[in-house]
C-alpha positions, 0 to 999 in steps of 0.5 A: 461175656454176652454172645450174639448169634447171627442167623439168616433173619436179621438182628435186633436193636439190642443185639446192635447195642450189645456188640457196638457198645457192650463188646459182646461176642459174635457167633454165626448160627449153623443156619447162617453157615448153611445159607452162606454156603448155598448162596456161594454155590450159586455165585460159583456156578454163575462165575463159571459161565461165559455170560457176564453177571453184574458184580460177579464177572463185570466191573461196577457202577458206571464201569459195569459194561466191562466183562472181567475175565476169570484171571482178573476177578480176584484183582477186581475184588481187591481193587474195589475195596482199595479204591473205595477206601477213600474216606477223609476227615476225623476218625469215626467213633469206635462204637459206630464202626463196630455197629457198621461191621456187625450190621454188614455181617448181619446182611452177609449171613442172610444168604443173599450176598454170595459171600463164603462162610470163611469171610463171614467168620473172619468178620466175626473174628475181627469183632471178637478180637476188638479190632476196629478199622479206622473209618473216616468222617467223609466218604458216604453219600448214603447210596450204593451203601455207605461205600467208603466207611464199609471199604475201610472195614473190608480193607482190614479184613484183607490185612491192609490199612490201619485199625485200632487194637483192643488197647486203643492203639492204632496200628497196621491191620496186618499186625493186629490180625497176626497177633490174634491169629486171624488170616487175611482174606483173599476176596473172590467173585462178588465178595468185595462188592458185597462187603461195601454195599449197604446202609449199615453205618447210617442204620447203626447210628440210628439204632444208637440214637434211638437208645439215647433219645429214649432216655433223653425224652424221659429226662426231658419230662423230669426237667420240665416237671422240675421247671414247672414246680420251680415256676409255681406252675399248675399241674392241672394241665397234666390231667389224663382226661385232658390228654385223652381227648387228643389221643397222641400216645407220646403226649399222654406218656409225657404228661403221665411222666410229669404228673408222676414226678410232681405227685404231692408237690407243695409248690405247684399252683402257688402265686407269689406276685401281684398278677396271678396267672390264669395260664402258664406260658407255653414252654411250661403248659405245652411241654407234653405236647412238644415232647410227646410229638417227639416221642411219636417221632421216635416210634416211627423211626423205631419201626423203620429201624426194625424193618431195616434190621430185618433186611438184606441190603446188597446189590446184586442179591442172590435169590433162593431160585438161583437168580442173581439180580440187580436192585436198588435196595441199597438206597438210604432214603428210608433211614435218611428221612427218619434220621433227619426227622429225629434231628428236627424233633431233638432241636425242638425239644432243646428249644422248649427246654431253653425257654423254660431255663430262660424263664427261671432266670428272668425276675420278671417272669420267674414269680419271685425267684432272684435274677439269674438265680444269683446269690447276691444279684449284681455282685453275683451273675448266677446262671446268666452265662449258663443260659448263653451256653444253652442258647448256643447249643440250641442254635447249633441244633437248629442248624443241624435240623436242616435235612441232609436227605433233601440234598443229592449230588450225582456221582459215578458218571451220572450212574448214581444220579440220586443219593440219600445223604443218609450217612451225613444225616446220621452224623449230624444227629449224633451231634444233636443228641450230644447237644440235647443232653447238654441242654437238658443238663443245664435246665436240670442245673437251673431248675434244681437250684430254683426249687431249692430257693423256694424256701418254706415250700416242699417239693414233690418226693420225686423231685426231692430225690432228684435234687439229692442225687444230683448233689451227691453226684457233685453238682453244687446247689445255690450259693455265691458265684463259682467256676461253673464249668465243672458243675455243668459237666457233672450235670451233663454226666448225670443226664448222659449216664441215665442217673436222672431217670434212675433217681426219679424212678426210685420214687415214681416207679418206671416212667414211660 
């Protein structure tokens, strides 16, 4: 099994995906263990002094003014975990919780948190055993970290609360730890706070969304090319020299992808109606501009994610010179903004895809295709209601594009008077990514049918390969009305699993 070694300098996006989705094992580097031990010595020395130090010998948040005596500090750390494990609502997906745990371990191993090596090792042990704490949908404001979600994870380290075992069954965490020979930890000074105070949930969801959107943006270039071909549009607008004079990198990449997919098509540029087009509609002609802007948004979000993956997010932090200093690095604004930005870009990509689909179904704008791509229009409804489904998905995505990060609700008796809502931004982005997959699947379903209805004209080799592959995957072609939901589900899986991109790339080579 693949192993990810966690050091002091952060992790990569591929590390997060390997652990969250691939079940990779986690190990601590010798460098990380040494850094953990060195930082712990600093915390222990400060804990022995009579002067109060935030997070070490004080209360938390609005209660930070109270100095906590040594005999109560273990109880203090245990209490912060128990009281902050206050999430409600549906369970969060396993991959999100694994990313959350792994990214908290990443910060712990930086040597800036003061957590003991044995606590970090127990965090790795839980991941390696496939034990996933139960984390709930609501409880994070994205400031002072993803507090409730991280608290539910810390609770499992203490042998409390519920967790899902490797077999998928939810049981008391103490039973799962015992079965895997893992001793519950007894938290000491600063450790409870250090386990709760980070942007790890929103960052993990950002990393996974970026990976999914990478595939979806290439998928959108392919479905747009199929729609252009089915509508007998012109590929001249994809010429590299046109995009070179407006040098946005994403736009050039999308145009190049579409041009590669359409190479040697006999459908592009034909006119089968009485009013030949001078120009294609915006949803066809401007596909690279819209998808390209989204690609550039991905690039910006990826840069933010890379910076955050290299960061140590905690409060207070242990500095190499021995100071333990309070800070505001836990604020989720940098991550929250790009999560919202991605939701906006995804909604617009879905919107333009839906407009192309609608054009394929409208006999007045499809240039010779049957109404709704039906076999016997009137007797058959064809894909009329598939477009309704697509429109409903797009409408929801527009609502999800309203930014969460523009909101703030003060908390902790006005000590935490401005929050990022980054966790909420991440949760709605996950829904938007799922919906975008479905929207593109419906465009794929309509466009492949429409191309096959263009009898006597030969599609491009790449689009032919896509049509053949999607049919082999169980998505049926033109014909009389049938139960559509299974076809749409198969098309969804075809896009979601990366099979659409793989089918095109067998002809085109790697797309951008």
